[in-house]
N, CA and C atoms of all chains as a GROMACS GRO file, in nm:
protein
  492
    1UNK      N    1   1.798  -0.351  -0.350
    1UNK     CA    2   1.657  -0.313  -0.353
    1UNK      C    3   1.580  -0.391  -0.246
    2UNK      N    4   1.500  -0.321  -0.170
    2UNK     CA    5   1.420  -0.384  -0.066
    2UNK      C    6   1.273  -0.353  -0.088
    3UNK      N    7   1.189  -0.444  -0.040
    3UNK     CA    8   1.046  -0.414  -0.038
    3UNK      C    9   1.008  -0.386   0.108
    4UNK      N   10   0.947  -0.270   0.130
    4UNK     CA   11   0.904  -0.234   0.265
    4UNK      C   12   0.754  -0.253   0.276
    5UNK      N   13   0.712  -0.318   0.383
    5UNK     CA   14   0.569  -0.332   0.413
    5UNK      C   15   0.546  -0.261   0.546
    6UNK      N   16   0.473  -0.151   0.537
    6UNK     CA   17   0.453  -0.066   0.654
    6UNK      C   18   0.307  -0.072   0.697
    7UNK      N   19   0.283  -0.087   0.825
    7UNK     CA   20   0.145  -0.077   0.875
    7UNK      C   21   0.137   0.044   0.966
    8UNK      N   22   0.028   0.118   0.949
    8UNK     CA   23   0.004   0.236   1.033
    8UNK      C   24  -0.131   0.215   1.100
    9UNK      N   25  -0.129   0.210   1.233
    9UNK     CA   26  -0.253   0.184   1.307
    9UNK      C   27  -0.278   0.295   1.407
   10UNK      N   28  -0.404   0.325   1.431
   10UNK     CA   29  -0.439   0.418   1.538
   10UNK      C   30  -0.391   0.359   1.670
   11UNK      N   31  -0.341   0.445   1.758
   11UNK     CA   32  -0.303   0.396   1.891
   11UNK      C   33  -0.426   0.337   1.959
   12UNK      N   34  -0.404   0.237   2.044
   12UNK     CA   35  -0.518   0.167   2.106
   12UNK      C   36  -0.613   0.261   2.182
   13UNK      N   37  -0.560   0.371   2.236
   13UNK     CA   38  -0.645   0.460   2.315
   13UNK      C   39  -0.729   0.553   2.228
   14UNK      N   40  -0.703   0.556   2.098
   14UNK     CA   41  -0.776   0.646   2.009
   14UNK      C   42  -0.898   0.575   1.950
   15UNK      N   43  -1.012   0.642   1.956
   15UNK     CA   44  -1.136   0.586   1.901
   15UNK      C   45  -1.122   0.566   1.751
   16UNK      N   46  -1.174   0.453   1.701
   16UNK     CA   47  -1.162   0.421   1.559
   16UNK      C   48  -1.302   0.413   1.497
   17UNK      N   49  -1.355   0.526   1.450
   17UNK     CA   50  -1.494   0.526   1.398
   17UNK      C   51  -1.510   0.437   1.276
   18UNK      N   52  -1.409   0.428   1.191
   18UNK     CA   53  -1.419   0.342   1.073
   18UNK      C   54  -1.431   0.195   1.116
   19UNK      N   55  -1.352   0.157   1.215
   19UNK     CA   56  -1.360   0.021   1.267
   19UNK      C   57  -1.497  -0.007   1.327
   20UNK      N   58  -1.549   0.090   1.401
   20UNK     CA   59  -1.682   0.075   1.462
   20UNK      C   60  -1.789   0.057   1.355
   21UNK      N   61  -1.778   0.136   1.247
   21UNK     CA   62  -1.876   0.128   1.139
   21UNK      C   63  -1.873  -0.011   1.075
   22UNK      N   64  -1.752  -0.062   1.052
   22UNK     CA   65  -1.740  -0.195   0.992
   22UNK      C   66  -1.792  -0.301   1.089
   23UNK      N   67  -1.766  -0.283   1.217
   23UNK     CA   68  -1.816  -0.379   1.316
   23UNK      C   69  -1.969  -0.382   1.315
   24UNK      N   70  -2.031  -0.264   1.309
   24UNK     CA   71  -2.178  -0.259   1.303
   24UNK      C   72  -2.229  -0.328   1.178
   25UNK      N   73  -2.162  -0.302   1.066
   25UNK     CA   74  -2.204  -0.364   0.938
   25UNK      C   75  -2.192  -0.516   0.948
   26UNK      N   76  -2.084  -0.564   1.011
   26UNK     CA   77  -2.067  -0.709   1.026
   26UNK      C   78  -2.177  -0.767   1.114
   27UNK      N   79  -2.211  -0.695   1.221
   27UNK     CA   80  -2.320  -0.742   1.309
   27UNK      C   81  -2.450  -0.751   1.230
   28UNK      N   82  -2.477  -0.649   1.147
   28UNK     CA   83  -2.600  -0.648   1.067
   28UNK      C   84  -2.603  -0.765   0.970
   29UNK      N   85  -2.484  -0.806   0.924
   29UNK     CA   86  -2.476  -0.920   0.832
   29UNK      C   87  -2.473  -1.052   0.909
   30UNK      N   88  -2.496  -1.044   1.039
   30UNK     CA   89  -2.510  -1.162   1.124
   30UNK      C   90  -2.376  -1.229   1.158
   31UNK      N   91  -2.267  -1.153   1.151
   31UNK     CA   92  -2.138  -1.203   1.200
   31UNK      C   93  -2.127  -1.168   1.348
   32UNK      N   94  -2.196  -1.246   1.431
   32UNK     CA   95  -2.207  -1.211   1.573
   32UNK      C   96  -2.080  -1.245   1.650
   33UNK      N   97  -1.992  -1.324   1.591
   33UNK     CA   98  -1.873  -1.369   1.663
   33UNK      C   99  -1.751  -1.278   1.639
   34UNK      N  100  -1.770  -1.172   1.560
   34UNK     CA  101  -1.658  -1.081   1.532
   34UNK      C  102  -1.672  -0.956   1.618
   35UNK      N  103  -1.563  -0.912   1.676
   35UNK     CA  104  -1.569  -0.793   1.761
   35UNK      C  105  -1.434  -0.722   1.760
   36UNK      N  106  -1.432  -0.606   1.820
   36UNK     CA  107  -1.307  -0.531   1.836
   36UNK      C  108  -1.238  -0.497   1.705
   37UNK      N  109  -1.317  -0.454   1.606
   37UNK     CA  110  -1.260  -0.426   1.475
   37UNK      C  111  -1.181  -0.294   1.478
   38UNK      N  112  -1.058  -0.300   1.429
   38UNK     CA  113  -0.975  -0.179   1.418
   38UNK      C  114  -0.919  -0.175   1.276
   39UNK      N  115  -0.918  -0.055   1.219
   39UNK     CA  116  -0.872  -0.039   1.082
   39UNK      C  117  -0.738   0.032   1.080
   40UNK      N  118  -0.652  -0.011   0.991
   40UNK     CA  119  -0.524   0.055   0.974
   40UNK      C  120  -0.491   0.070   0.826
   41UNK      N  121  -0.376   0.130   0.800
   41UNK     CA  122  -0.330   0.145   0.662
   41UNK      C  123  -0.212   0.055   0.638
   42UNK      N  124  -0.204   0.009   0.516
   42UNK     CA  125  -0.093  -0.075   0.475
   42UNK      C  126  -0.024  -0.001   0.360
   43UNK      N  127   0.106   0.020   0.370
   43UNK     CA  128   0.180   0.089   0.264
   43UNK      C  129   0.294  -0.002   0.219
   44UNK      N  130   0.295  -0.034   0.091
   44UNK     CA  131   0.405  -0.114   0.037
   44UNK      C  132   0.484  -0.028  -0.059
   45UNK      N  133   0.615  -0.041  -0.057
   45UNK     CA  134   0.697   0.037  -0.150
   45UNK      C  135   0.831  -0.030  -0.173
   46UNK      N  136   0.895   0.006  -0.282
   46UNK     CA  137   1.030  -0.038  -0.311
   46UNK      C  138   1.127   0.064  -0.254
   47UNK      N  139   1.233   0.016  -0.192
   47UNK     CA  140   1.335   0.104  -0.137
   47UNK      C  141   1.468   0.070  -0.204
   48UNK      N  142   1.523   0.170  -0.271
   48UNK     CA  143   1.652   0.150  -0.339
   48UNK      C  144   1.762   0.190  -0.241
   49UNK      N  145   1.822   0.091  -0.176
   49UNK     CA  146   1.924   0.118  -0.075
   49UNK      C  147   2.031   0.010  -0.082
   50UNK      N  148   2.152   0.050  -0.044
   50UNK     CA  149   2.266  -0.041  -0.053
   50UNK      C  150   2.254  -0.156   0.046
   51UNK      N  151   2.208  -0.127   0.165
   51UNK     CA  152   2.196  -0.233   0.266
   51UNK      C  153   2.071  -0.210   0.352
   52UNK      N  154   2.046  -0.308   0.437
   52UNK     CA  155   1.925  -0.307   0.519
   52UNK      C  156   1.919  -0.186   0.612
   53UNK      N  157   2.032  -0.148   0.669
   53UNK     CA  158   2.035  -0.036   0.764
   53UNK      C  159   1.996   0.093   0.694
   54UNK      N  160   2.046   0.112   0.571
   54UNK     CA  161   2.013   0.233   0.496
   54UNK      C  162   1.865   0.234   0.460
   55UNK      N  163   1.812   0.118   0.416
   55UNK     CA  164   1.670   0.108   0.381
   55UNK      C  165   1.583   0.139   0.503
   56UNK      N  166   1.623   0.084   0.617
   56UNK     CA  167   1.548   0.104   0.740
   56UNK      C  168   1.543   0.253   0.777
   57UNK      N  169   1.656   0.320   0.763
   57UNK     CA  170   1.662   0.462   0.798
   57UNK      C  171   1.566   0.543   0.712
   58UNK      N  172   1.561   0.511   0.581
   58UNK     CA  173   1.473   0.586   0.490
   58UNK      C  174   1.327   0.560   0.524
   59UNK      N  175   1.295   0.433   0.551
   59UNK     CA  176   1.155   0.398   0.581
   59UNK      C  177   1.109   0.468   0.709
   60UNK      N  178   1.193   0.466   0.812
   60UNK     CA  179   1.156   0.532   0.938
   60UNK      C  180   1.135   0.681   0.916
   61UNK      N  181   1.223   0.742   0.838
   61UNK     CA  182   1.212   0.886   0.813
   61UNK      C  183   1.084   0.917   0.734
   62UNK      N  184   1.050   0.832   0.637
   62UNK     CA  185   0.927   0.852   0.559
   62UNK      C  186   0.804   0.838   0.650
   63UNK      N  187   0.807   0.742   0.742
   63UNK     CA  188   0.696   0.726   0.836
   63UNK      C  189   0.680   0.849   0.922
   64UNK      N  190   0.792   0.899   0.973
   64UNK     CA  191   0.788   1.016   1.062
   64UNK      C  192   0.738   1.140   0.989
   65UNK      N  193   0.789   1.158   0.866
   65UNK     CA  194   0.759   1.284   0.796
   65UNK      C  195   0.623   1.282   0.727
   66UNK      N  196   0.579   1.164   0.682
   66UNK     CA  197   0.458   1.166   0.598
   66UNK      C  198   0.356   1.058   0.632
   67UNK      N  199   0.401   0.935   0.650
   67UNK     CA  200   0.305   0.825   0.649
   67UNK      C  201   0.225   0.812   0.778
   68UNK      N  202   0.287   0.841   0.891
   68UNK     CA  203   0.218   0.824   1.018
   68UNK      C  204   0.207   0.956   1.093
   69UNK      N  205   0.095   0.977   1.156
   69UNK     CA  206   0.077   1.089   1.247
   69UNK      C  207   0.109   1.037   1.386
   70UNK      N  208   0.227   1.068   1.433
   70UNK     CA  209   0.275   1.001   1.555
   70UNK      C  210   0.201   1.040   1.682
   71UNK      N  211   0.120   1.144   1.673
   71UNK     CA  212   0.039   1.179   1.790
   71UNK      C  213  -0.070   1.073   1.811
   72UNK      N  214  -0.125   1.026   1.699
   72UNK     CA  215  -0.239   0.935   1.708
   72UNK      C  216  -0.211   0.795   1.658
   73UNK      N  217  -0.101   0.779   1.585
   73UNK     CA  218  -0.079   0.651   1.518
   73UNK      C  219   0.055   0.587   1.555
   74UNK      N  220   0.058   0.455   1.550
   74UNK     CA  221   0.181   0.378   1.562
   74UNK      C  222   0.211   0.314   1.427
   75UNK      N  223   0.338   0.298   1.397
   75UNK     CA  224   0.371   0.228   1.272
   75UNK      C  225   0.466   0.113   1.299
   76UNK      N  226   0.458   0.012   1.216
   76UNK     CA  227   0.554  -0.098   1.218
   76UNK      C  228   0.596  -0.120   1.073
   77UNK      N  229   0.711  -0.182   1.053
   77UNK     CA  230   0.752  -0.209   0.916
   77UNK      C  231   0.830  -0.340   0.909
   78UNK      N  232   0.824  -0.400   0.792
   78UNK     CA  233   0.906  -0.517   0.760
   78UNK      C  234   0.984  -0.483   0.634
   79UNK      N  235   1.105  -0.534   0.625
   79UNK     CA  236   1.184  -0.515   0.503
   79UNK      C  237   1.220  -0.651   0.446
   80UNK      N  238   1.194  -0.669   0.318
   80UNK     CA  239   1.230  -0.794   0.251
   80UNK      C  240   1.324  -0.761   0.135
   81UNK      N  241   1.430  -0.834   0.125
   81UNK     CA  242   1.522  -0.813   0.013
   81UNK      C  243   1.452  -0.855  -0.115
   82UNK      N  244   1.456  -0.769  -0.217
   82UNK     CA  245   1.382  -0.799  -0.341
   82UNK      C  246   1.477  -0.801  -0.460
   83UNK      N  247  -1.078  -1.805   2.132
   83UNK     CA  248  -1.073  -1.668   2.078
   83UNK      C  249  -0.949  -1.652   1.991
   84UNK      N  250  -0.967  -1.596   1.872
   84UNK     CA  251  -0.856  -1.573   1.781
   84UNK      C  252  -0.849  -1.425   1.746
   85UNK      N  253  -0.729  -1.381   1.712
   85UNK     CA  254  -0.714  -1.247   1.657
   85UNK      C  255  -0.687  -1.262   1.509
   86UNK      N  256  -0.768  -1.198   1.426
   86UNK     CA  257  -0.749  -1.204   1.281
   86UNK      C  258  -0.685  -1.074   1.234
   87UNK      N  259  -0.582  -1.086   1.153
   87UNK     CA  260  -0.520  -0.969   1.090
   87UNK      C  261  -0.539  -0.986   0.939
   88UNK      N  262  -0.621  -0.900   0.883
   88UNK     CA  263  -0.660  -0.912   0.742
   88UNK      C  264  -0.599  -0.796   0.664
   89UNK      N  265  -0.540  -0.826   0.550
   89UNK     CA  266  -0.496  -0.717   0.463
   89UNK      C  267  -0.576  -0.723   0.334
   90UNK      N  268  -0.618  -0.608   0.288
   90UNK     CA  269  -0.693  -0.598   0.163
   90UNK      C  270  -0.617  -0.503   0.072
   91UNK      N  271  -0.573  -0.555  -0.043
   91UNK     CA  272  -0.493  -0.475  -0.135
   91UNK      C  273  -0.556  -0.473  -0.273
   92UNK      N  274  -0.541  -0.362  -0.342
   92UNK     CA  275  -0.584  -0.357  -0.482
   92UNK      C  276  -0.504  -0.459  -0.561
   93UNK      N  277  -0.569  -0.524  -0.657
   93UNK     CA  278  -0.496  -0.616  -0.743
   93UNK      C  279  -0.386  -0.540  -0.818
   94UNK      N  280  -0.278  -0.607  -0.847
   94UNK     CA  281  -0.164  -0.538  -0.910
   94UNK      C  282  -0.200  -0.465  -1.040
   95UNK      N  283  -0.298  -0.516  -1.113
   95UNK     CA  284  -0.334  -0.455  -1.241
   95UNK      C  285  -0.420  -0.330  -1.225
   96UNK      N  286  -0.469  -0.305  -1.103
   96UNK     CA  287  -0.558  -0.190  -1.081
   96UNK      C  288  -0.475  -0.068  -1.040
   97UNK      N  289  -0.502   0.045  -1.103
   97UNK     CA  290  -0.431   0.170  -1.072
   97UNK      C  291  -0.461   0.210  -0.927
   98UNK      N  292  -0.359   0.258  -0.857
   98UNK     CA  293  -0.376   0.297  -0.717
   98UNK      C  294  -0.347   0.446  -0.701
   99UNK      N  295  -0.448   0.530  -0.719
   99UNK     CA  296  -0.424   0.676  -0.715
   99UNK      C  297  -0.374   0.724  -0.579
  100UNK      N  298  -0.420   0.660  -0.471
  100UNK     CA  299  -0.375   0.701  -0.338
  100UNK      C  300  -0.225   0.673  -0.324
  101UNK      N  301  -0.184   0.557  -0.373
  101UNK     CA  302  -0.041   0.523  -0.369
  101UNK      C  303   0.041   0.621  -0.451
  102UNK      N  304  -0.011   0.656  -0.570
  102UNK     CA  305   0.059   0.752  -0.657
  102UNK      C  306   0.073   0.887  -0.587
  103UNK      N  307  -0.034   0.931  -0.520
  103UNK     CA  308  -0.032   1.060  -0.451
  103UNK      C  309   0.075   1.059  -0.341
  104UNK      N  310   0.080   0.949  -0.267
  104UNK     CA  311   0.179   0.939  -0.159
  104UNK      C  312   0.320   0.934  -0.219
  105UNK      N  313   0.334   0.864  -0.332
  105UNK     CA  314   0.465   0.857  -0.396
  105UNK      C  315   0.511   0.997  -0.439
  106UNK      N  316   0.420   1.074  -0.498
  106UNK     CA  317   0.454   1.211  -0.538
  106UNK      C  318   0.494   1.294  -0.417
  107UNK      N  319   0.418   1.279  -0.309
  107UNK     CA  320   0.449   1.355  -0.187
  107UNK      C  321   0.587   1.317  -0.134
  108UNK      N  322   0.618   1.188  -0.138
  108UNK     CA  323   0.751   1.143  -0.092
  108UNK      C  324   0.860   1.202  -0.180
  109UNK      N  325   0.836   1.205  -0.312
  109UNK     CA  326   0.936   1.264  -0.402
  109UNK      C  327   0.957   1.411  -0.370
  110UNK      N  328   0.847   1.481  -0.343
  110UNK     CA  329   0.858   1.624  -0.310
  110UNK      C  330   0.936   1.644  -0.181
  111UNK      N  331   0.926   1.547  -0.091
  111UNK     CA  332   1.000   1.556   0.036
  111UNK      C  333   1.143   1.503   0.020
  112UNK      N  334   1.181   1.477  -0.105
  112UNK     CA  335   1.318   1.438  -0.138
  112UNK      C  336   1.351   1.292  -0.103
  113UNK      N  337   1.247   1.208  -0.094
  113UNK     CA  338   1.272   1.065  -0.079
  113UNK      C  339   1.282   1.004  -0.219
  114UNK      N  340   1.395   1.024  -0.283
  114UNK     CA  341   1.410   0.984  -0.423
  114UNK      C  342   1.427   0.834  -0.439
  115UNK      N  343   1.458   0.764  -0.332
  115UNK     CA  344   1.487   0.621  -0.343
  115UNK      C  345   1.364   0.534  -0.320
  116UNK      N  346   1.249   0.597  -0.296
  116UNK     CA  347   1.126   0.521  -0.272
  116UNK      C  348   1.040   0.521  -0.399
  117UNK      N  349   0.987   0.406  -0.434
  117UNK     CA  350   0.905   0.398  -0.556
  117UNK      C  351   0.802   0.287  -0.541
  118UNK      N  352   0.712   0.281  -0.638
  118UNK     CA  353   0.614   0.172  -0.643
  118UNK      C  354   0.525   0.165  -0.520
  119UNK      N  355   0.479   0.281  -0.473
  119UNK     CA  356   0.397   0.283  -0.351
  119UNK      C  357   0.256   0.231  -0.380
  120UNK      N  358   0.213   0.137  -0.300
  120UNK     CA  359   0.076   0.082  -0.311
  120UNK      C  360   0.014   0.086  -0.172
  121UNK      N  361  -0.112   0.126  -0.167
  121UNK     CA  362  -0.181   0.139  -0.038
  121UNK      C  363  -0.284   0.029  -0.022
  122UNK      N  364  -0.296  -0.023   0.096
  122UNK     CA  365  -0.398  -0.123   0.125
  122UNK      C  366  -0.465  -0.094   0.258
  123UNK      N  367  -0.559  -0.179   0.292
  123UNK     CA  368  -0.627  -0.166   0.421
  123UNK      C  369  -0.584  -0.279   0.512
  124UNK      N  370  -0.582  -0.249   0.639
  124UNK     CA  371  -0.550  -0.348   0.740
  124UNK      C  372  -0.671  -0.355   0.834
  125UNK      N  373  -0.723  -0.475   0.855
  125UNK     CA  374  -0.839  -0.490   0.944
  125UNK      C  375  -0.801  -0.591   1.052
  126UNK      N  376  -0.811  -0.549   1.177
  126UNK     CA  377  -0.785  -0.642   1.287
  126UNK      C  378  -0.914  -0.663   1.363
  127UNK      N  379  -0.940  -0.786   1.405
  127UNK     CA  380  -1.061  -0.813   1.482
  127UNK      C  381  -1.044  -0.938   1.566
  128UNK      N  382  -1.128  -0.949   1.666
  128UNK     CA  383  -1.134  -1.069   1.749
  128UNK      C  384  -1.238  -1.162   1.689
  129UNK      N  385  -1.205  -1.290   1.685
  129UNK     CA  386  -1.298  -1.390   1.633
  129UNK      C  387  -1.325  -1.491   1.745
  130UNK      N  388  -1.451  -1.502   1.782
  130UNK     CA  389  -1.490  -1.597   1.887
  130UNK      C  390  -1.527  -1.728   1.819
  131UNK      N  391  -1.434  -1.822   1.819
  131UNK     CA  392  -1.459  -1.949   1.751
  131UNK      C  393  -1.393  -2.062   1.829
  132UNK      N  394  -1.450  -2.182   1.816
  132UNK     CA  395  -1.402  -2.296   1.894
  132UNK      C  396  -1.264  -2.341   1.846
  133UNK      N  397  -1.243  -2.338   1.716
  133UNK     CA  398  -1.113  -2.381   1.664
  133UNK      C  399  -1.074  -2.298   1.543
  134UNK      N  400  -0.952  -2.321   1.498
  134UNK     CA  401  -0.895  -2.242   1.390
  134UNK      C  402  -0.977  -2.253   1.260
  135UNK      N  403  -1.025  -2.372   1.230
  135UNK     CA  404  -1.100  -2.392   1.106
  135UNK      C  405  -1.229  -2.308   1.107
  136UNK      N  406  -1.295  -2.306   1.222
  136UNK     CA  407  -1.419  -2.228   1.232
  136UNK      C  408  -1.389  -2.079   1.219
  137UNK      N  409  -1.280  -2.033   1.285
  137UNK     CA  410  -1.243  -1.892   1.278
  137UNK      C  411  -1.210  -1.854   1.134
  138UNK      N  412  -1.137  -1.942   1.066
  138UNK     CA  413  -1.098  -1.917   0.927
  138UNK      C  414  -1.221  -1.902   0.838
  139UNK      N  415  -1.318  -1.989   0.858
  139UNK     CA  416  -1.439  -1.986   0.776
  139UNK      C  417  -1.512  -1.852   0.793
  140UNK      N  418  -1.520  -1.804   0.918
  140UNK     CA  419  -1.590  -1.677   0.944
  140UNK      C  420  -1.515  -1.561   0.880
  141UNK      N  421  -1.382  -1.561   0.894
  141UNK     CA  422  -1.302  -1.452   0.839
  141UNK      C  423  -1.315  -1.446   0.686
  142UNK      N  424  -1.307  -1.562   0.622
  142UNK     CA  425  -1.318  -1.565   0.476
  142UNK      C  426  -1.455  -1.515   0.433
  143UNK      N  427  -1.558  -1.557   0.504
  143UNK     CA  428  -1.694  -1.514   0.469
  143UNK      C  429  -1.709  -1.362   0.488
  144UNK      N  430  -1.651  -1.308   0.595
  144UNK     CA  431  -1.658  -1.163   0.619
  144UNK      C  432  -1.584  -1.087   0.509
  145UNK      N  433  -1.470  -1.140   0.465
  145UNK     CA  434  -1.395  -1.076   0.355
  145UNK      C  435  -1.478  -1.075   0.228
  146UNK      N  436  -1.540  -1.188   0.198
  146UNK     CA  437  -1.618  -1.199   0.076
  146UNK      C  438  -1.740  -1.107   0.078
  147UNK      N  439  -1.807  -1.105   0.192
  147UNK     CA  440  -1.934  -1.031   0.197
  147UNK      C  441  -1.914  -0.882   0.217
  148UNK      N  442  -1.809  -0.842   0.289
  148UNK     CA  443  -1.802  -0.700   0.325
  148UNK      C  444  -1.664  -0.637   0.306
  149UNK      N  445  -1.559  -0.703   0.351
  149UNK     CA  446  -1.431  -0.632   0.365
  149UNK      C  447  -1.358  -0.611   0.233
  150UNK      N  448  -1.369  -0.706   0.142
  150UNK     CA  449  -1.295  -0.693   0.015
  150UNK      C  450  -1.392  -0.690  -0.103
  151UNK      N  451  -1.359  -0.609  -0.199
  151UNK     CA  452  -1.430  -0.608  -0.327
  151UNK      C  453  -1.349  -0.699  -0.419
  152UNK      N  454  -1.396  -0.820  -0.438
  152UNK     CA  455  -1.312  -0.919  -0.504
  152UNK      C  456  -1.289  -0.894  -0.653
  153UNK      N  457  -1.364  -0.802  -0.709
  153UNK     CA  458  -1.338  -0.766  -0.849
  153UNK      C  459  -1.205  -0.691  -0.859
  154UNK      N  460  -1.179  -0.606  -0.760
  154UNK     CA  461  -1.062  -0.519  -0.766
  154UNK      C  462  -0.957  -0.549  -0.661
  155UNK      N  463  -0.994  -0.625  -0.557
  155UNK     CA  464  -0.904  -0.639  -0.443
  155UNK      C  465  -0.873  -0.786  -0.411
  156UNK      N  466  -0.754  -0.807  -0.358
  156UNK     CA  467  -0.716  -0.937  -0.303
  156UNK      C  468  -0.707  -0.922  -0.151
  157UNK      N  469  -0.737  -1.030  -0.080
  157UNK     CA  470  -0.719  -1.024   0.066
  157UNK      C  471  -0.633  -1.140   0.113
  158UNK      N  472  -0.563  -1.116   0.222
  158UNK     CA  473  -0.490  -1.223   0.291
  158UNK      C  474  -0.525  -1.209   0.439
  159UNK      N  475  -0.507  -1.317   0.513
  159UNK     CA  476  -0.534  -1.307   0.657
  159UNK      C  477  -0.438  -1.397   0.735
  160UNK      N  478  -0.417  -1.355   0.859
  160UNK     CA  479  -0.344  -1.437   0.956
  160UNK      C  480  -0.435  -1.455   1.076
  161UNK      N  481  -0.426  -1.570   1.138
  161UNK     CA  482  -0.502  -1.594   1.262
  161UNK      C  483  -0.404  -1.626   1.375
  162UNK      N  484  -0.420  -1.557   1.486
  162UNK     CA  485  -0.336  -1.585   1.603
  162UNK      C  486  -0.426  -1.621   1.720
  163UNK      N  487  -0.392  -1.727   1.787
  163UNK     CA  488  -0.470  -1.765   1.904
  163UNK      C  489  -0.451  -1.658   2.012
  164UNK      N  490  -0.559  -1.611   2.069
  164UNK     CA  491  -0.549  -1.501   2.167
  164UNK      C  492  -0.612  -1.543   2.300
   0.00000   0.00000   0.00000
């Protein structure tokens, strides 16, 4: 059993309106030293696999098919034995 | 200048309907070995601070005031010198 921690982020060239909104809100709250806010998704899940290679294959396939829109998003993942 | 990577996750006791929806979708796509899906937010930002302690203080304050709802969510952060 593995625990997968997946992050899905908009590619750097894609505008991030949610990040911009949060940045404006932070500025309004007087956090003048914070900038360049970008928002992403974090997905955690249990992977029932015999070994790390099998777990990795399933996670990559899940990212491709469902979790990430590869036109606009990049994903990274970590696997921890659980 | 520091780069802050903040994760905001629902507390384990709080139901995560978005995670459940993604889990159901994964099951429909025949990913039978994936379970316990939980969704969180990832916030990346630049912090203009003289030292790590100052950057940390700003990030924690931003989490408390805006980024995390501490009744329902936990946050963690990493700081990298940039």
